[in-house]
N, C-alpha and C positions, 0 to 999 in steps of 0.2 A: 617696400624697402625705403630707407631714409632718403630724403631729397639730397641730391648731390649736385655740385657744379663742375666737377672734373672726375673722369674715370680713366683707368689705364686701358691700353689696347687689349690686354688679356681679359679684363673684365668685360669689355665691349663684346669680345668674341663669345664669352660665356653667356652673356645676356642675349645675344643674337641667337645662339643655338637653343637656349632654354625657351625662347619665344616660339620656336618652331618645334618644340617637343623633344629635343635631343637630350634634355636633362634627365630623362627616364631611361633606364636600361631597356633593351628590347625584351618584350615579355617572352617567357618560356613557351607559351602556347597561344599565339596571337590570332585566335579564331573567333573571339567574342566580338559581337557588334560594338561593344563599348570601346574596344581598341580602335576600330575603324572610325567611330564617331569622334573620339578624342583627337585622332590624327588629323582628320579633316578640319576640326575646329581650330587646331593650331595653325595649319597651313592656310586656311581661309579661302584661298584660291588655288585649286588644283589644275594647273595648266595641262591641257590635253595635247599630246603629241604622239603620232602613230608610226614614227620611224621605227621599224621593227628589226633593225640590225642586231639588237640585243633583246629588247622588249619595249613595248610602248612606255614612254617616259613617265606618264602619270602613275602607272603601276609600280614603277621603280621608286618613285618618291615615297610610296607607302612601305616598300621593302626597306628603304634606308632607315626608317623609324621603327618598324615592327619586326623586320627579319622575315623568316619563312612563313608567311601567311598563306591562306587558301585564296588564290586569286579568283577562282570561279565564284566562291562564296562572297568575296568582297564585291565583285561586279554585280552579282545578283542583288545583294543588299543595297548597293549604291543606287540602282535604278528602281528599286521596289520599296524602299523604306519610307518614302514620302517626305524626305527632308532635303534632298539635293536635286539639282537640275543642271543642264548645260546652258551656258550663256557666255556672251562676250564680256570678259572682265579684264584680266591682264592680257591674255589672248583668249582663244576659245578655251573655256575652263569649266570645271565643276564648281558650283557655288551653292550655298544654302538657299532654300526657298525664301528665307527671310530677306535675302539680298535681292530678290526679284524686283521689288518696288524701288530699291536704291538705284537700279540700273535702267529704270524706265526712261529716263531722259536720254540715255544712249540709244535705246531702241527707237525713240521718237525721232532722233536725228539720223538714224541709219539710212544709207543710200548705197546702191551698188557702185562699185568702182567705175570711174568714168570710162574705162576701156572694157567694161563688162559686155559680153555679147548680148545681154538682155536689152541693151539700148538699141540694138540693130533690129529688134523684132517690131514689125509694123503693128502687130496686134498684141503688144506686150501686156497691157492691162487685162485683156481678156484671157490670155494664157495664164497669168498669175492668179486671176480670179478662179479659173477652172481648177488649177492645182489645189487651191485652198478649199474649194467646194468639195473636191473628192476626199480630202482629209476629214472635212466635216461629216461627210456621209459614211465613210468607211473606217477612218482612223487607222493607226498603226501601219502607215505606208512608208515605203522607201522611195528614193528617186527612181529606182527601177520599176516601181509599180505605176508610175505616171507616164502618160504619153510624152514622147520627146520629139523634137524636130531637128533636122540637120542644121549644122552650123559650120562655118568655115574653120578649117584646121588652123591652129595657132602656129607660132614660131617653134622651131625645135627647142625642146626643153620646157615649153609651156605645159601647164596642166590642162589637159583637154577635157574639161568637165562637160557633161551633157547639159542641155538646156533645162531638163527637169531638175537636175541637181542645183543649177543656178537659181531656178525659181524657188526651190525650197530653202536654199541659203538666204535668199531675200526675205522670205517669210520668217525664217528663224531670226535673222538680224532685227526684224521689226517686232518680233514677239508674237506674231500671229500663230506660230506653231512652236512646239517645244519637243524635246527628245524623250521618247518613251524608254528606249533602250538602244544598245548597239548589238549588231549581229556579230557572228564570229569573224567575219571579214572586216569588222569595224564600221560597217555602214550604219548610218543613223536610221532609226525607225521613228517617224514623226507622228505627232498627234496634237490635238488642241490643248493649250495650256489649262483650260478649264477642267480637263479630264485628268490632269496630272498634278496641279498645284492648288493648294487650299485657297478658298475665297478670301480669307483674311489677308493673304499676300497679293492675290490678283487684284483685289478691290482697293488696296491701300494706295493713296496718292501722296507722293512726297515731292515737294518743290525741289528744283535742281540744286539750289544752294544748300538745303537741308540734307539732300542725298549726298552731295559731295563732302559735306562736313562729316557725315557718318562714315563714308568711305575712307576719309583721312584718318579717322579714329581707328577703324579696323586695320588699316595699313600699319599705323604706328604700333598697335598692339601686336600684330603679327611679326614685326621686325624687332621690337624691344627697344633698340636704340638705333637711330637712323638720321640721316640728313634730310633736308626738305626734298632734295632730288630723289633720294631713295624712297621716301614715302609717296611721292607723286607717281613713281614708276609702277608701284604695286598694282594700281588700277588704271594705269596708262592715262594719268592726268599730267598737267604741267606744273612745275614749281610756282609759276606766276599765279595760276588760278587757285592753288591750294594754300598759298602763304597766308591769306586772311584767316583761314580756318585753323591753321597751326597757331596763329596768334590768339585766337579765341580759346582754343583748347589749352594753351599755356596759361591764359588768364584764369581759366576754370580749374587749373591744377591737374588736368589730365596729362599734360606734357610739361617737362621741365627742360630748359635749355642747359646743355652741358658741353664741356670741351672734352674730346677724346684724345688721348695721347697719340700723336702722330697724324691726326686728321687736320686738314687745313680748314674744312668747312665746320660750321656749327652743327652740333647734333642735338637731337631731341629724344629724351628718355621718357618712355610711357610709365604712367603711375603704377600700372600692374605688372611691370617687368620684373622677372625673377633674376637674381644674381647668384647662382649656385657656386660653390667652391670649386667644383670641377664638372666637366662634361664626360660622362662615362663612355666606354667602348670605342668602336671604330666602325666606319661604314663608307661605302661608295655612295656618291651623290649623283643624281640625274643632272644632265646638262641644263634642265629646265627647273631645277629645284630653286625655291625662293632664296636659299642660302647663297646661290651663285648666279642666278639668272640676270641680275643687274651687274654687269661687269665692273663698273667703277666701284661699287660697294665691295665686291669680292676682292678687288685689289687693295682697298682700304683696310678691310678686316683681316685679310690673310696674306697680304703681299703676294697675291696670286693672280697673275695675268692669264686670262682665260678667254678663248674665242672658240666658237663652233666652226669646224672646218669641213663640214659636210659638203658645202657648195664651193669649196676651194679646190682648184685642180690638184690632182694628187702630187704632182711634182713641186707644188708650192706649199704643201702642208708642212707645218712645223712639228705638230705633235701626232696627227692622225685623223682618221675619218670620224670616229665616234668615241671621243675621249671623255672619261669620267674622272672627276676629282675624287681623291680618297682622303678622308679625314680621320685623324686619331685624336680623341679628346676634342679640344677646341682649335686644333690646327689642321690645315690642309697640308699633308706631308708627301703626297705623290699624285700622279695622274696616270691613267692607264687607258689605252685604246683597245676596246673590247668588241668582240663579235661572237654571237651564238651560231656555231655551225651545226645545225640540227641534223643534217644528213650524216655527219661524222660523229654526232653526239659529243661535241667538244666545245668548251668555252675557250675561244682563241684570244690570247693576249698578243695583239699585234705589236705593241710596244708599251714599255713601262718606264716612267721617269720619276726619280726621287727629287723632291723639292729641296731648295737650299736650306730651309729651316730644319730639315730632318737628317737623321743618320741612316744610311741604307741598311746597316746591320740591324737597326731597331725596327725600321719600317717594313722590311721584306717579310718578316714572320707575320706581322699583323695583316698586311695586304694578302699574303698567301692564304691565311685563314679565311678572310672575307671572300676571296675568289672561290675557294672550295665550297663555302656555304652557298654562294650564288649559283655555282654549277649544280649543286645538289637540288636547290630550289627549282632551277630550270630543267631538272631531270636530264642533265648532261653528264656523261660518264667521266670525263676527264677535263683537266685544264691544260692547254697546250701553249707553251711560250714560243713565239715565232722568231724573235730576234735574239741577239747574243751580246748585248751590252753588259757591263759589269753588274748593273742593277737587275737586268733580266736574268742573269746567271744566278744571282743571289736569290731571286724570287723562285727560279726553277728548283734550286736546292731546297728551299723551304717547302715548296709544294710536294716534293718527294717524301717529306716527313709528315705531311698533313693528310689524313685519311678520313 
């Protein structure tokens, strides 16, 4: 696209959605590995989250882009295709094997949290060495396959992970082990990286500054147009440390400084960014989708104030427990608190809210159709509206017409 110095807010939204692959309609039959490959290439960092009130969030990110894909086939492909692995990136994420050397400096710096129970072990080094040796000898092990030792119970609400899990988390953070696959209960199966990742990636050595420069480039491409803070957040870096790399990429022509209508901060436009005339379709978005995971950017792009309220006491929640944004075209037009009640075979709409930019009469039919598609994909028989606001009622009326 031609170099620009100023773009409208609408064009910025379209560029952002296109960078994440939303400029393509959902395929009619998204079962081809090429669909999976393209989706992960666009996202770059697939953040893992296993809150299962609806479905694990990383599977939902793929749904937002592809629609009703075969989840079992996708998961099998993900861990067997020899192209992707789990690693700390944004948070715990799926990344391409080619990114393994870019994240080496992070692994070299990894250390357990200062309050980790591992620090209380008098024979910690021996325990860690034994865990790694067992994986060398046996491979394909979970934390349950390793001997554990008692530890003090934490405070109420704390995650009480066994010492064996903490040991493997340490080795994972350091890159001594990698994830071969996930079990049905989402438990990691660990093995040595040399058995899972090609030597060309394992043996590649990249200096920290060169790695960070490449991560900045990947972030900017995945975002399309973004501020320095947006770009830094993608791989959990800081604006201060990446600013020199942005200047270098700007000088090289990879990034162009632009002003976006309504944004206070300077933005950077990636040379490969696409600017389609429109963004097709409508879709629910995961709370951990890159389109909304950095809340200041979501507010700038969509005038959409968004917070996760899972850990907020019920009486203090403004929107609900597990609230998903709903986008139509390039706008976020609603948000909906969802739960999959598998015992009743129902997709529960705990609450639904129409955003100020939208008209309820226009948004209700589109959201109802998406909820019906989602319920079908989750193999739930019905969609149930639990509240009775005006928008809820409009949504319920539309759902009665959707089959």
